[in-house]
TILUMPA-107427 format. One record per residue: residue number from 1; residue in one letter; y, z, x of N, C-alpha, C in turn. Coordinates in steps of 0.001 Angstrom, whole numbers, padded with zeros to 6 digits. Atoms other than C-alpha are relative to their C-alpha. Example, Ala and Ser with C-alpha at 12.3 -4.5 7.8 and 13.67 -1.06 7.14 Angstrom:
+-----+--------+---------+---------+---------+----------+---------+---------+---------+---------+---------+
: num : residu : n_north :    n_up :  n_east : ca_north :   ca_up : ca_east : c_north :    c_up :  c_east :
+-----+--------+---------+---------+---------+----------+---------+---------+---------+---------+---------+
:   1 :      A : -001190 :  000000 :  000890 :  -004500 :  007800 :  012300 :  001200 :  000000 :  000900 :
:   2 :      S : -001190 : -000060 : -000820 :  -001060 :  007140 :  013670 :  001090 :  000730 : -000770 :
+-----+--------+---------+---------+---------+----------+---------+---------+---------+---------+---------+
! end
This chain:
+-----+--------+---------+---------+---------+----------+---------+---------+---------+---------+---------+
: num : residu : n_north :    n_up :  n_east : ca_north :   ca_up : ca_east : c_north :    c_up :  c_east :
+-----+--------+---------+---------+---------+----------+---------+---------+---------+---------+---------+
:   1 :      X :  000006 :  001274 :  000692 :   128667 :  014699 : -050691 : -001346 : -000661 :  000244 :
:   2 :      X :  001309 :  000623 : -000148 :   125284 :  013178 : -051360 :  000143 : -001515 :  000024 :
:   3 :      X :  000008 :  001451 : -000071 :   124368 :  009561 : -050863 : -000061 : -000595 : -001404 :
:   4 :      X :  000044 :  000692 :  001287 :   124869 :  007116 : -053723 : -000851 : -001254 :  000130 :
:   5 :      X :  000839 :  001194 : -000006 :   122681 :  004208 : -054716 :  000820 : -001194 : -000509 :
:   6 :      X : -000749 :  001194 :  000419 :   123826 :  000610 : -055284 :  000265 : -000081 : -001500 :
:   7 :      X : -000206 :  000065 :  001452 :   123343 :  000872 : -059059 :  001175 :  000880 : -000429 :
:   8 :      X : -001134 : -000863 :  000324 :   125859 :  003745 : -059171 :  001317 : -000684 :  000372 :
:   9 :      X : -001211 :  000698 : -000431 :   128400 :  001700 : -057228 :  000344 : -001100 : -001001 :
:  10 :      X : -000231 :  001079 :  000976 :   127975 : -001272 : -059573 :  000504 :  000560 : -001325 :
:  11 :      X : -000394 : -000602 :  001279 :   128227 :  000955 : -062649 :  001431 :  000521 :  000055 :
:  12 :      X : -001355 : -000541 : -000134 :   131359 :  002693 : -061385 :  001027 : -001125 :  000015 :
:  13 :      X : -000940 :  001115 : -000082 :   133052 : -000592 : -060539 :  000188 : -000657 : -001368 :
:  14 :      X : -000091 :  000599 :  001331 :   132228 : -002019 : -063966 :  000758 :  000905 : -000974 :
:  15 :      X : -000720 : -000922 :  000877 :   133444 :  001110 : -065787 :  001509 : -000065 :  000226 :
:  16 :      X : -001416 :  000035 : -000351 :   136753 :  000806 : -063967 :  000613 : -001394 : -000120 :
:  17 :      X : -000450 :  001398 :  000101 :   136977 : -002985 : -064482 :  000648 : -000476 :  001301 :
:  18 :      X : -000447 :  000435 : -001326 :   137444 : -003532 : -060744 : -000919 : -001132 :  000441 :
:  19 :      X :  000821 :  001115 : -000475 :   136270 : -006876 : -059379 : -000477 :  000274 :  001425 :
:  20 :      X :  000472 : -000117 : -001376 :   134267 : -007171 : -056185 :  001096 : -000452 :  000965 :
:  21 :      X : -001083 :  000508 : -000850 :   137172 : -009166 : -054745 :  001099 :  001044 :  000186 :
:  22 :      X : -001026 : -001044 : -000100 :   139657 : -006394 : -055553 : -000478 :  001167 :  000864 :
:  23 :      X :  000554 : -001091 : -000820 :   137370 : -003768 : -054029 :  000013 : -000386 :  001474 :
:  24 :      X :  000017 :  000466 : -001393 :   136952 : -005847 : -050859 :  001412 :  000011 :  000581 :
:  25 :      X : -001391 :  000045 : -000456 :   140708 : -006367 : -050598 :  000527 :  001409 :  000263 :
:  26 :      X : -000490 : -001378 : -000156 :   141460 : -002671 : -051111 : -000617 :  000683 :  001222 :
:  27 :      X :  000699 : -000660 : -001109 :   138851 : -001557 : -048575 :  000159 : -000731 :  001325 :
:  28 :      X : -000202 :  000758 : -001235 :   139766 : -004258 : -046058 : -001297 : -000513 :  000602 :
:  29 :      X :  001289 :  000515 : -000468 :   136221 : -005632 : -045860 : -000274 : -001341 : -000683 :
:  30 :      X :  000355 :  001290 :  000589 :   134549 : -008923 : -046691 : -000686 :  000182 : -001349 :
:  31 :      X :  000711 :  000008 :  001270 :   133190 : -009802 : -050102 : -001496 :  000188 :  000232 :
:  32 :      X :  001415 : -000169 : -000355 :   129768 : -010006 : -048430 : -000336 :  001473 :  000203 :
:  33 :      X :  000241 : -001436 : -000218 :   130075 : -006355 : -047380 : -000074 :  000751 : -001326 :
:  34 :      X :  000027 : -000636 :  001326 :   130867 : -005316 : -050964 : -001309 : -000330 : -000704 :
:  35 :      X :  001257 :  000398 :  000647 :   127895 : -007301 : -052242 : -001192 :  000735 :  000609 :
:  36 :      X :  001085 : -000760 : -000639 :   125636 : -005585 : -049697 : -000041 :  001432 : -000516 :
:  37 :      X : -000055 : -001390 :  000476 :   126818 : -002165 : -050872 : -000541 :  000128 : -001423 :
:  38 :      X :  000425 : -000028 :  001396 :   125928 : -003110 : -054460 : -001395 : -000571 : -000223 :
:  39 :      X :  001281 :  000686 :  000134 :   122579 : -004769 : -053765 : -001142 :  000859 :  000528 :
:  40 :      X :  001165 : -000804 : -000400 :   119287 : -002855 : -053685 : -000936 : -000746 :  000945 :
:  41 :      X :  001035 :  000775 : -000687 :   117288 : -005690 : -052134 :  000518 : -000821 :  001174 :
:  42 :      X : -000534 :  000784 : -001104 :   119500 : -006986 : -049340 : -000733 :  000319 :  001305 :
:  43 :      X :  000683 : -000263 : -001274 :   117810 : -007436 : -045950 :  000882 :  000751 :  001000 :
:  44 :      X : -000932 : -000711 : -000889 :   120943 : -006062 : -044244 :  000883 :  000902 : -000860 :
:  45 :      X : -000760 : -000896 :  000884 :   122170 : -003012 : -046213 :  001369 :  000356 :  000573 :
:  46 :      X : -001334 : -000439 : -000401 :   125748 : -001773 : -046121 : -000093 :  001274 :  000834 :
:  47 :      X : -000033 : -001207 : -000825 :   126671 :  000895 : -043605 :  000348 :  001213 : -000854 :
:  48 :      X : -000352 : -001248 :  000695 :   126975 :  004519 : -044677 :  001513 :  000198 :  000005 :
:  49 :      X : -001457 : -000113 : -000070 :   130611 :  004390 : -043544 :  000654 : -000798 : -001132 :
:  50 :      X : -000533 :  000806 :  001092 :   131328 :  001560 : -046002 : -000301 :  000651 : -001343 :
:  51 :      X :  000345 : -000618 :  001282 :   129455 :  003322 : -048811 :  000862 :  001239 : -000266 :
:  52 :      X : -000869 : -001175 :  000175 :   131480 :  006505 : -048225 :  001422 : -000422 : -000377 :
:  53 :      X : -001349 :  000490 :  000304 :   134756 :  004562 : -048238 :  000057 : -000580 : -001412 :
:  54 :      X :  000061 :  000601 :  001339 :   133712 :  002630 : -051367 : -000048 :  001106 : -001049 :
:  55 :      X :  000097 : -001128 :  000931 :   132763 :  005887 : -053087 :  001358 :  000679 : -000162 :
:  56 :      X : -001305 : -000667 :  000049 :   136100 :  007504 : -052195 :  001003 : -000837 : -000799 :
:  57 :      X : -000889 :  000893 :  000741 :   137992 :  004469 : -053522 : -000286 :  000075 : -001497 :
:  58 :      X :  000361 : -000033 :  001423 :   136087 :  004475 : -056829 :  000316 :  001356 : -000624 :
:  59 :      X : -000350 : -001329 :  000514 :   136541 :  008239 : -057214 :  001509 :  000124 : -000201 :
:  60 :      X : -001459 : -000023 :  000158 :   140303 :  007826 : -056663 :  000433 : -000782 : -001238 :
:  61 :      X : -000314 :  000819 :  001166 :   140281 :  005214 : -059423 : -000397 :  000681 : -001311 :
:  62 :      X :  000287 : -000767 :  001212 :   138739 :  007696 : -061876 : -001445 :  000121 : -000427 :
:  63 :      X :  001397 : -000261 :  000353 :   134964 :  008108 : -061721 : -000532 :  001170 :  000820 :
:  64 :      X :  000734 : -001028 : -000731 :   132630 :  010901 : -060661 : -001446 : -000440 :  000077 :
:  65 :      X :  001406 :  000337 : -000197 :   129206 :  010243 : -059214 : -000845 :  001234 : -000290 :
:  66 :      X :  000885 : -001083 :  000417 :   126414 :  012355 : -060670 : -001298 : -000081 :  000803 :
:  67 :      X :  001245 : -000049 : -000772 :   123512 :  013423 : -058470 : -001212 :  000045 : -000919 :
:  68 :      X :  001277 : -000102 :  000714 :   119927 :  013085 : -059594 : -000445 :  001453 : -000027 :
:  69 :      X :  000598 : -001330 :  000108 :   118300 :  016271 : -060851 : -001417 : -000166 : -000533 :
:  70 :      X :  001344 :  000092 :  000573 :   114864 :  017116 : -062189 :  000041 : -000480 : -001447 :
:  71 :      X : -000141 :  000367 :  001407 :   116215 :  016393 : -065677 :  000552 : -001407 : -000241 :
:  72 :      X : -000580 :  001336 :  000182 :   118034 :  013072 : -065120 :  000183 : -000696 :  001341 :
:  73 :      X : -000226 :  000804 : -001198 :   118561 :  010275 : -062662 :  001459 :  000011 :  000419 :
:  74 :      X : -001383 :  000066 : -000451 :   121715 :  009541 : -060693 :  000834 : -000824 : -000970 :
:  75 :      X : -000861 :  000731 :  000917 :   124703 :  008249 : -062609 :  001451 :  000058 :  000414 :
:  76 :      X : -001443 :  000018 : -000225 :   128449 :  007905 : -062910 :  000696 :  000198 : -001344 :
:  77 :      X : -000780 : -000199 :  001226 :   131037 :  009034 : -065464 :  001475 : -000271 :  000285 :
:  78 :      X : -001452 :  000136 : -000103 :   134688 :  008234 : -066113 :  000619 :  001382 : -000041 :
:  79 :      X : -000687 : -001288 :  000001 :   136990 :  011124 : -065319 :  001447 : -000159 : -000435 :
:  80 :      X : -001333 :  000246 :  000553 :   140094 :  009536 : -066791 : -000162 : -000778 : -001300 :
:  81 :      X :  000112 :  000759 :  001256 :   140753 :  008148 : -070254 :  000146 : -001498 :  000241 :
:  82 :      X : -000148 :  001451 : -000116 :   140373 :  004403 : -070710 :  001150 : -000482 : -000863 :
:  83 :      X : -001103 :  000371 :  000884 :   142973 :  004305 : -073454 :  000601 :  001255 : -000593 :
:  84 :      X : -000674 : -001131 :  000654 :   145451 :  006559 : -075192 : -000269 : -000055 : -001495 :
:  85 :      X :  000242 : -000015 :  001449 :   144637 :  007662 : -078762 :  001256 : -000266 : -000805 :
+-----+--------+---------+---------+---------+----------+---------+---------+---------+---------+---------+
! end
């Protein structure tokens, strides 16, 4: 499992329509901790343990994190349908 960047976390949360408050509640952490995990420029970044837990939660909700390659940057995709046809 490679490391994820804050932009991927934000994108995944938005794709799933999960609020920062809901993520904090589910993970049992403060809203400040969630904001740190999603912020590139914070003076006190989130711990790797929190980022791993946040990633696992978002993956359980239905996203996959995509690693950067020589052809594209890092990203995130939905792995479950958003609606039924």
